[in-house]
C-alpha positions in Angstrom: 50.1 39.1 77.3 46.3 38.8 77.3 44.5 37.5 80.4 40.8 36.7 81.0 39.4 38.4 84.0 37.5 35.6 85.8 39.9 32.7 85.1 43.1 34.7 85.2 44.5 32.3 82.6 47.2 33.3 80.2 46.1 32.8 76.6 49.6 32.7 75.3 50.6 29.5 77.2 48.0 27.6 75.2 46.5 26.0 78.3 43.0 24.6 78.0 40.5 27.2 79.3 37.4 26.0 81.0 34.7 28.6 81.2 32.7 28.5 84.4 29.3 28.9 82.7 29.8 25.8 80.6 30.7 23.4 83.3 29.4 24.5 86.6 25.8 24.3 87.6 24.1 27.4 88.9 26.3 29.9 87.0 25.1 32.1 84.2 24.6 30.5 80.7 25.7 32.1 77.5 23.3 33.1 74.8 19.6 33.7 74.6 17.4 32.1 77.2 15.2 29.2 76.0 11.8 30.3 74.8 12.8 33.9 75.4 12.9 33.4 79.2 9.3 32.0 79.5 8.3 29.0 81.5 9.2 25.9 79.4 6.3 23.7 80.6 3.7 26.5 79.8 5.2 27.1 76.3 5.3 23.4 75.5 1.6 23.0 76.6 0.6 26.0 74.4 2.5 24.7 71.4 0.9 21.2 71.8 -2.6 22.7 72.0 -2.0 24.9 68.9 -0.7 22.0 66.9 -3.5 19.7 68.0 -6.1 22.1 66.6 -4.4 22.2 63.2 -2.2 25.3 63.7 0.9 26.0 61.6 4.3 26.5 63.2 4.0 30.2 62.9 0.5 30.2 64.5 1.6 27.9 67.3 4.6 30.1 68.1 2.4 33.2 68.1 0.0 31.5 70.4 2.8 30.4 72.8 4.4 33.9 72.6 7.8 32.7 71.3 9.9 33.2 68.2 9.9 30.6 65.4 13.7 30.5 65.8 13.2 29.4 69.4 10.7 26.7 68.4 13.0 25.3 65.7 16.0 25.3 68.0 14.0 23.4 70.6 12.8 20.9 68.0 16.4 20.4 66.8 17.6 19.7 70.3 14.5 17.5 71.2 13.7 15.1 68.4 11.1 13.3 70.6 9.2 16.6 71.0 9.2 17.1 67.2 7.8 13.6 66.7 5.0 14.3 69.2 4.2 17.5 67.3 4.0 15.6 64.0 1.5 13.2 65.7 -0.5 16.1 67.1 -0.8 17.7 63.7 -2.9 14.7 62.6 -5.5 15.3 65.3 -7.9 17.5 63.2 -7.8 14.9 60.4 -8.6 12.1 62.7 -11.5 14.1 64.3 -12.9 14.9 60.9 -12.7 11.2 59.9 -14.5 10.3 63.2 -17.2 12.9 62.5 -17.8 11.5 59.0 -17.9 7.9 60.4 -20.4 8.9 63.1 -22.6 10.6 60.4 -22.5 7.5 58.3 -23.4 5.3 61.3 -26.4 7.7 61.9 -27.6 7.2 58.4 -26.8 10.7 57.0 -27.3 10.2 53.3 -25.7 13.5 52.3 -22.5 12.6 54.1 -22.6 9.1 52.7 -22.9 10.5 49.1 -20.1 13.1 49.8 -17.9 10.4 51.2 -18.4 8.0 48.3 -17.8 10.8 45.7 -14.4 11.4 47.2 -13.4 7.8 48.0 -14.7 6.2 44.8 -14.9 9.1 42.2 -15.0 6.8 39.2 -18.3 5.3 40.4 -19.9 8.0 42.4 -18.6 11.4 41.3 -21.2 13.5 39.4 -18.6 14.7 37.0 -17.7 11.1 36.2 -21.2 10.2 35.2 -21.5 13.3 33.0 -18.3 12.6 31.2 -19.4 9.0 30.8 -22.7 10.1 29.3 -20.9 12.6 26.9 -18.6 9.9 25.8 -21.5 7.6 25.1 -23.3 10.4 23.1 -20.1 11.2 21.1 -19.8 7.5 20.2 -23.4 7.4 19.0 -23.0 10.6 16.9 -19.8 9.2 15.3 -21.6 5.9 14.6 -24.6 7.7 13.0 -22.2 9.9 10.9 -20.4 6.8 9.7 -23.8 5.3 8.7 -24.7 8.5 6.8 -21.4 8.6 5.0 -21.8 4.9 4.1 -25.0 5.6 2.4 -23.5 8.6 0.5 -25.2 11.4 2.3 -23.3 14.5 3.4 -23.3 14.5 7.3 -23.0 18.3 7.4 -26.5 18.8 6.1 
């Protein structure tokens, strides 16, 4: 006959055992404390800041002083928080776009050229114009070689 100390419930009678730390407020909780016992609001603020400046999950956890397991556990239990983190991760990209747009508005020609090379590489990429020129030269050479062959001259001269 086995009994639990706190509840004094007999295990062999198959009665439902209610553990006090699972149902009553104010009693101890089982398992590791959330965020290793650190203040939740402070940890969340640090995580949000780290993600808003482009940090990875590992970097954000290091900055907040928590384990990555704690972070992933929190994300699993709080999907709204995970969605907010995903949005915060786009902040650096948006700031970069804003800076490029401001430079374009201010008439910065280097930025405008750089932007167009990346947005329309077929038209504005320097490598595209070089390959286009090479293709043009290759076609001319082939045409001239065909003319030479047509007149019976060896093109390898």
